[in-house]
C-alpha positions, 0 to 999 in steps of 0.5 A: 063755533066757539064753545070755550074761552080761557081768559086772563092767561099768561100764554107760554110758547117757545117764542114768548111769554105774554100775560093778559091773553085769551084763548078761544076754543071750538070743536076740539081746536084752537080758534083764536089767541089774542090779547084780552079785549079792553073796555068790554063786559067782564069775561064771564058776561062776554062768554055768556053772551057768546053762549060758550063756557068760560075759564078764568086762568087768573094769570096762571101760565098756560102752555101747549099740552106737554108731549112725553115722546119716550114712554114704555107702557106695559113694560112691567105691568099689563099693557091695557091696565097701564093704558088706564092708570098711566094715561091718567097719571100723564094727564095729572102731570100736564101731558096730553100726548105720549109716545109709546115704544112698541115692542114686538118679537113678531110683526109690528105692522100686524099688531098696530091695529091692536094698539090703536084700538086699545088706546081708543078704548082705554087711554085718557090722553092721546098716544103716538108710537115708536117702533122698536127694531130688533129683527130682520122682519122689523127692518123689512117693515120700516117703509110700511110703518113709515107710510102709516105715519110712524116716524121713530124707529128705535134701536138698542145697542145695549141689552144684547144679553138677558138683561131686559129679556123679561120685557122683550128687549133685545140689543142689536149690533153695529151691522144691524144698526147700519142697515136700519139707519139706511132703511130709516133714511130711505123713507124719511124716518128718524132713527132713535138709538139707545147708546151704551156699548155692551162690551164695555158694560160687561167689563165695568160690571165685572169690575164691580163684582162683589158690590151691591149698592147704588154707586156700584151700579152707576159705576158699572155703566160709566160715561165712556159706554155712552160716549163710544156708542154715540160717536159710532152711531153718529158716524154711521148715521152720517154715512147713511144720511139718516136723521138721528135721535139719541135718547136719555142723554145723561153724559155731557160728552155726548152733547159735544159729540153731537155738536161735532157731527152737526157741523159735519151735516148730521141732523141729530137730536138729543133727548135728556130726562128730568132724572139725569138733571136731578139725580147723581151717582151718589143718589144725593137727596134721595131717601132710597136711591135704589128706587131711582135705578134706571138705565143708562145709570146716573153720572157725576154731578158735574155731568148734570150741571153741564146738561143744565147748561146745554139745555140753556144753550139749546144744545139739547132738543127734548126732555122726556121721561122714559117712564115705565110703571112698576111696583116698589115691592117688585122692583126691590124684591131681589135685594140686588141692585143688579136685578132691579127693574129700571125706571118708574112713572115720572110723568106726574112730577116731570114738569114741576121738577123742571120748573122748580130746579130749572125756572126757579133757579134761573137756569131755564125760562118757561118758554124753553120748557114749552119748546123742549116738552111740547113744540120740539117733540111734535115737530121731530115726530111728525105731530106738528101742527096739530100738536105742540102748538096753540096756534089757530087750527091746532088741537085744543091741547093745553096745560095750566100751571100754578107757579104759586103753589108749593107742594110736597111730592108723594106717589101719584094717586092715579098711577099703578106705580106706588112710589117715587124717588122724589117723595118728600121733595118740595116743588113748585109749578104744579099742573092744575088743568089739563085739556085734550082736544078741547076737553078738560081731562084733569082739574086740580089733581082730579082726572075728570075724563073717563078712559077712552077719550084718548086717540092714537094720533099721527097715523095714516 
């Protein structure tokens, strides 16, 4: 039974952008998507006659709800507190589903009920999970976690030392990765790999000894570190016949490596993030580049330009933020670029930065953002057809974008993360309405749903 009509929408899907569309929703699902009827009563009169609510999109863009398939809740702040604040920040940015990387030293399987329960109590948006594999126990659990619906298993080739010990991340070697790729292949999962060669990182870090600036940090993690591990990982995945997903691609040569292995039969997906498209190794345009420090580090502007072109060609598959909320004072407290916490909360600005610098400059079409930030993540991680689509039967997840508003970036009022490197930037393409399973959770920057509306999704 219909209970909501979104009228006069410009519908954006990976296949087309079409103005004058009507989306009918009911019981948390999409019931119908069709052109606005002509020669009938006004939208509001028709909706009243049908005894359902009515929203006039006034021609604004409406996309399937955005999916951030790479996030870290609880990395630097308590997990349950992060669920409250950062899921609200996700809704403000138009995200209706996020994938959280579960980091556990012990059994992930035993802890899974805790995570699903916490999401149901505290999150505003829906959440799916990746499992980080760092121990033999984690490898043994892969088939059972896959049977529970988890499709993504993450491996860190960096961080073999103490660099990320404080958040419970420990790197692995090639032997462990090969075993993991085989286990993932056997059960139809996706091996997610952070490619950065640890030994080369140590060499280049030593070469920057005595320096303490943003450029030195970036030069300590040069493109070759990603290139070497990307090639090795693709070769091992080909051997194991595993499906592969390489995260936060910031080095253009990795795209070429993936293309080569695709011709050899490897199914490999590439993710990049807004930060790697927008920020270069000099921190150009940032008032405080150190706020943007993350790993992998930033490369030359030529790399970013090449990644934009790869997106346009379809050589990259997804865009995700790799967000991890922290506090500015804590991040910068040491005064050393070598000890700064990586990442920040990027979900509130992700779509608008890409719309401004991608669609606004002619590099991308809106339909490509629908593919990269919704449809593709849903398909790769087993959430389709419920997520990533506005076809009848899909969850009623959507975001409405006002492409006429220009606004100045400031910190997001919903996030615990009290800064953004983009502060002061002028952006267009702001999400003005976010809906999760038929409920409006954000309208005009105000989060309207209480914590606990979100659900753990994609699990058996």
